[in-house]
N, C-alpha and C positions, 0 to 999 in steps of 0.2 A: 493401565492397562489406551489399546493403542485402539480410535472405532474408525474406517472411512462407510463414506453412504455417493452411491454414486450420482453423477452433477444429474443427471435422466432423473434421477428422484430427486434430487435436491428442486429442483427446476418444473418441476414435474406441471407450477403451475405459470411457469415465468418466470423470469425476474426479483416483480415487482416483494413476492411472500417472504424468499433470501432477503431481502435491504432490509428489510420491514425485521426482518430478523438480527439482524445484523446492527438494525438503529435502536434496536432494545439494550445488545447486551454491551456497543458504548455505552448508553444512556446508565445501567444498570455498573459498566467499571472503571469509576475510578480512574484509573494506573494503568499504561500501556503502552506496549513496549511492539516495532516489527522493524524487520529486516526484509527488506525490496531491491533483490538487483541491480532489474532487466526492465523496470514500470515503476509512473510514479503511482505510491500506494494513498491505497482511494478513497480515505479520510481529507487527500490532499487534490483529486483532482474537479478538474471543469466539468461544466457541466458537459462543454463542448469534449474531449478526452476521454469518461462518463461515454457519451454513448457512441461514442465509436467502440472503447470496447465492451461495453454491453450486446451493441451492437455485432459484433462478432464474438460471443458465446451466441447467444442464440443462435448463430445461422453455423454457429461448428458444432453444435449443442445438439441440432433440430428441439429445441424449448421451445413456449407458447409465445411468440415477438408478444411482448407490450414492454415495449421496453423503456418511453419518455417511462412510464410510471415506474419502472426502475433505475433511471436513475433522478426524477426524484426527488426516490429516496436514499438516496447516497449522498446527492445535496440536503436533504435534511438532516444528516446521519455525522454531518462537517458542525452542525452548531455544536458539540460536545467544543469543538475547538475556543468559540469563542462565552462561553457559557461562567468559564470562571473555577468552577469547578472537576474539571478531567485534567490530568497531564500527557503526555505522551511520547517518545522515543525513542525515534523513527532512523533509524541507514539508512538509504534512499544508494544500488549501486551509482557512479560513473555512468552506467551503460547504460543506469532507466534514460537518462538528461536525452537520450541520443537514439531511439530506442523508436520509428518511426512510430505514431498513433495519429494518424489520420493531415497528415503531412504536415507543409510547415508551419501556414497558421494557427492549425489548434496546437501544437509543438509550442512555438512562438507566445501562444497566452498563458503556458502550464510555464512557463518557466518563467515570466511576471505575475505569477499566483504565486510561486515559491521566492520568491523575490519579497516580494508582498506580504505571505507570513511570514516565512523566518524565524523575526524577534517577538514574535507571537509569544504570551505568559506558559503556556499550557503546553508548547510543540519544542521540544531540544532533537532537530534537525542536524541530523548529518550528511555526510557527504559521501561514500566511500574510494574512493577514487581508483580507476582505472589501475595502474599499476602500482595500489600497497601491500604492503604483505600484512601478513595475519595471523594472528596461530591458532589456526582451526583448517578442517580442511575445507574447498570450495563447494556451497553448498544450496539450495534455492531458498528462498522468502521464506517467514516466518509468519506471525502471526505470533501478540504471547500480553493475557488478559493473567489474575487470578486466577490461577488451579489449573488450566488450560494453556494449550499450544497449539493454532491451528496454519493446516497444512491447502494448500489449494493446487492441485498437481492437474493433470489435463484428467481424468478417467474422472478423480473423482475427489472431495473433501476429507482430508486427513485430521482425526484429534486426537491427539497424544495430552495423558491425564494424571498421568503412572507420574513422583514423585521424584523419583533418579533422573529421569523425562528428563522434566522439566529443568531440573538441576542442571542438563547437558548443555536445555534450550539457553539457559539462564550466560549458561559460561557463553556461551558461541559468542550469544551476543553485545557479549564483553568485548570480547577480542573482533567485532565486524566493530566495536560503539569505538572503543581503542585506536584503532588504525582510521577511521572519519576523519572529515575535515568539517570542523564549525565556524562557525563564527564569519567574522570576514571571508576566510580561506575558505568554503563552500559559497559562500557567494560568490568567488570568482571566479568557481563554475561552475555553475547556476549562469557566471554571465557569459564565458565562451561559451558554454551550450545554446545563451538564446541565441550570441552573435553569428551561433549555428548556422540556427533554425531558421534568423531575421533573416539570406542569402535566399534562401529557396522560394 
């Protein structure tokens, strides 16, 4: 089954409630996967980076402005990285290291955060090189948890629960994961991005 809900409806009370919902999902889901081609995965975002993202959401969609509360909830959700009870496999596109969110200082801090957390036991973080060849057509990012895939589109959030569709998403994630750089190779790509943003 596939369902979609417009963002104006999901964010009708602002960003805090939906971030609180995501906090609950993460607490209840011991293992998840995410493919994020053009930005930094929310659970690894710095406070400054998250503030810019949620500010853009509020202004673009014209929903109630509770950005500080939404950012606080996004930071709360990151506790799952440190509690020893969760595991996440995440592939970030190399482009995500260069998508300008807030300018040089914000991006430098964000790259430093990735380098700091890449070796967490709870995290399998891969960077998909911009020129990597992989065995699936280019696609938007998605988050996977038990029995569900979530997409964030321009106008709505899409949830997929059909078993055959979930299997295709696992296959797609395996393809990008197989082409991604991990460990020292991933650190090298993040380090290059850090050097780039340090010039800004």
